[in-house]
C-alpha positions in Angstrom: -4.3 12.8 11.0 -1.0 11.2 10.1 -0.7 8.7 7.3 2.2 6.4 6.3 2.3 5.2 2.7 4.9 2.9 1.1 5.8 3.0 -2.6 4.4 6.5 -2.9 5.9 7.9 -6.1 4.1 5.8 -8.7 0.7 4.3 -9.5 -1.7 3.7 -6.6 0.7 4.9 -4.0 1.1 8.3 -5.7 -2.6 8.6 -6.3 -3.3 7.9 -2.6 -0.7 10.5 -1.5 -2.2 13.1 -3.8 -5.7 12.4 -2.5 -4.7 12.6 1.1 -2.7 15.8 0.6 -5.8 17.4 -1.0 -7.7 16.5 2.2 -5.1 18.0 4.5 -3.6 14.9 6.1 0.0 14.7 7.2 2.1 12.2 5.3 5.1 9.9 5.8 6.1 8.6 2.4 8.8 6.3 1.1 10.1 5.0 -2.3 13.4 3.8 -3.7 14.0 6.7 -6.1 15.1 10.0 -4.4 14.5 12.1 -7.5 11.0 10.8 -7.7 10.4 11.6 -4.1 11.6 15.2 -4.6 9.3 15.5 -7.6 6.4 14.2 -5.6 7.2 16.6 -2.7 6.8 19.5 -5.1 3.5 18.2 -6.4 2.2 17.7 -2.8 3.2 21.2 -1.7 1.6 22.7 -4.8 -1.7 21.1 -3.7 -1.2 21.9 0.0 1.6 24.3 1.0 1.0 23.7 4.7 1.1 20.0 4.7 3.4 18.2 7.2 5.6 15.9 5.0 8.3 13.3 5.8 9.8 11.7 2.7 12.4 9.0 3.1 14.3 7.1 0.4 13.6 3.4 1.3 14.0 0.1 -0.4 11.1 -1.9 0.9 12.8 -5.2 0.1 15.5 -4.4 2.7 14.4 -5.1 6.3 16.7 -2.6 7.9 15.6 0.3 5.6 11.9 -0.4 6.4 12.6 -0.4 10.1 14.5 2.8 9.8 11.7 4.4 7.8 9.2 3.3 10.5 11.4 4.7 13.3 11.9 8.0 11.5 8.1 8.3 11.0 7.3 7.6 14.6 10.0 10.1 15.8 8.6 12.8 13.5 4.9 12.3 14.0 4.8 10.4 17.4 1.6 8.6 16.3 0.3 7.1 13.0 -3.4 7.0 12.4 -3.4 5.2 9.0 -0.9 2.7 7.6 -1.1 2.0 3.9 1.1 -0.9 2.8 1.2 -0.2 -0.9 4.8 -1.0 -2.1 4.8 -4.2 -4.2 7.0 -6.2 -6.6 5.5 -7.7 -9.7 7.9 -9.7 -11.9 5.8 -12.0 -14.1 7.0 -15.5 -14.7 6.0 -19.1 -14.3 7.6 -20.6 -11.1 9.3 -23.4 -13.1 10.9 -20.8 -15.4 12.2 -18.3 -12.8 15.3 -18.1 -10.6 14.9 -19.2 -7.0 15.7 -15.7 -5.8 12.5 -14.4 -7.3 10.3 -15.8 -4.6 12.5 -14.3 -1.9 12.5 -10.9 -3.7 8.7 -10.9 -4.0 8.3 -12.0 -0.4 10.6 -9.3 1.0 8.6 -6.5 -0.6 5.1 -7.9 -0.7 5.0 -9.6 2.7 7.9 -8.8 5.0 7.7 -5.0 4.6 4.0 -4.9 5.7 4.8 -7.4 8.5 7.6 -5.1 9.8 5.5 -2.0 9.6 2.6 -3.7 11.3 4.8 -4.7 14.2 6.2 -1.2 14.5 2.9 0.8 14.2 0.0 -1.4 15.3 1.0 -1.3 19.0 0.8 2.5 18.8 -2.7 2.2 17.4 -3.7 -0.3 20.0 -2.6 2.0 22.7 -4.7 4.8 21.3 -7.7 2.5 20.8 -8.0 3.5 17.1 -6.3 3.4 13.7 -6.7 1.9 10.3 -4.4 -0.4 8.3 -4.9 -0.8 4.5 -3.0 -3.6 2.7 -2.9 -3.3 -1.0 -3.3 -6.9 -2.1 -4.4 -7.9 -5.6 -6.9 -10.1 -7.4 -3.8 -12.4 -7.5 -4.5 -12.9 -3.8 -7.6 -14.7 -4.8 -7.0 -16.0 -8.3 -4.4 -18.3 -9.8 -2.3 -16.5 -12.5 0.2 -19.1 -13.8 2.4 -16.4 -15.5 2.8 -14.6 -12.1 3.6 -17.5 -9.8 5.7 -15.9 -7.1 3.6 -12.7 -7.2 0.4 -14.8 -6.6 2.0 -16.7 -3.8 3.2 -13.6 -1.9 0.0 -11.6 -2.5 -2.0 -14.5 -1.1 0.3 -14.5 1.9 -0.3 -10.7 2.3 -4.1 -11.3 2.3 -3.6 -13.9 5.0 -1.4 -11.5 7.0 -4.0 -8.9 6.5 -6.7 -11.2 8.1 -4.4 -12.0 11.0 -3.8 -8.3 11.6 -7.6 -7.7 11.7 -8.2 -10.4 14.2 -5.3 -9.4 16.4 -6.2 -5.7 16.6 -10.0 -5.9 16.5 -10.3 -6.0 20.3 -8.4 -2.7 20.5 -10.5 -0.7 18.1 -8.1 -0.8 15.1 -9.5 -1.4 11.6 -7.9 -3.5 8.9 -8.9 -3.5 5.3 -7.6 -5.6 2.4 -7.7 -3.6 -0.9 -8.0 -6.0 -3.8 -7.7 -4.2 -7.2 -7.9 -5.9 -10.5 -6.1 -4.7 -13.6 -5.1 -1.2 -12.7 -3.5 1.4 -15.0 0.0 1.7 -13.5 3.5 1.6 -14.9 3.3 -2.2 -15.2 1.2 -1.6 -18.3 3.5 0.9 -20.0 3.7 0.1 -23.7 0.4 -1.6 -23.8 -2.1 -0.7 -26.5 -5.1 -1.6 -24.4 -7.5 1.4 -23.9 -7.3 3.1 -20.5 -11.0 2.6 -20.3 -10.4 -1.1 -19.8 -8.6 -0.5 -16.5 -9.2 0.5 -12.9 -7.5 3.8 -12.4 -5.2 4.5 -9.4 -7.4 7.4 -8.5 -10.3 5.0 -8.1 -8.4 3.1 -5.4 -7.3 6.3 -3.7 -10.8 7.8 -3.6 -12.2 4.5 -2.3 -9.7 4.3 0.5 -10.4 7.8 1.5 -14.1 7.1 1.5 -13.6 4.1 3.8 -11.7 6.3 6.2 -14.9 8.4 6.7 -17.0 5.5 8.0 -18.3 5.4 11.5 -16.2 4.0 14.3 -18.3 0.8 14.4 -18.0 0.0 10.6 -15.1 -1.8 8.9 -14.7 -2.8 5.3 -12.9 -6.2 5.5 -12.2 -6.4 1.8 -12.5 -3.8 -1.0 -12.5 -5.5 -4.4 -12.3 -3.2 -7.4 -12.2 -4.8 -10.8 -12.5 -3.5 -14.4 -16.1 -3.2 -15.5 -15.4 -5.4 -18.5 -13.4 -8.0 -16.7 -9.6 -8.5 -16.2 -7.3 -7.2 -18.9 
């Protein structure tokens, strides 16, 4: 099985990549930092020396780079069974206090990149009559967070895009799942003195996605909501 994951060197993306490597899946991975990609490659090969890997330095806010990554992935693997749109931008600010370019920056990474990859890869899945797309949304897709205005707007847009993907591909046997995590212990929380026990862990998201992948052909999880047991941090 061939899996494409964006934003794979940190947080949830890295946890998902490690989980999939441990279960012997082939991986196409991208991130902006080449050194971090090289480090991740070593970790993955240590887990599974025989894994088929494609790692491409990609800025998911740049349309041409996302398109090139998709094209390289298709050329290498010929087919993609699972697409995981994980890369995301989070720059907290009230809308009235941020520069106008912040909405565009959030949109390019959080919405346009998944849109491009969907248009590249979904037709291949439809032709095969199977496949699964996971879009890493956020509780910000559902809740209003005033101090993360553009992030909320674009994550809500991603959830809407996710729902359109599901309805478009449903007749062709393709599954689409919105993953909606609450406060998750990623680099966004570096420097925080909040206990790790108060967060969802990236590994929780990774294991949940893998479990959903094991469901029968006729079952789809429309939304996976994972929140901290004690409430949002």
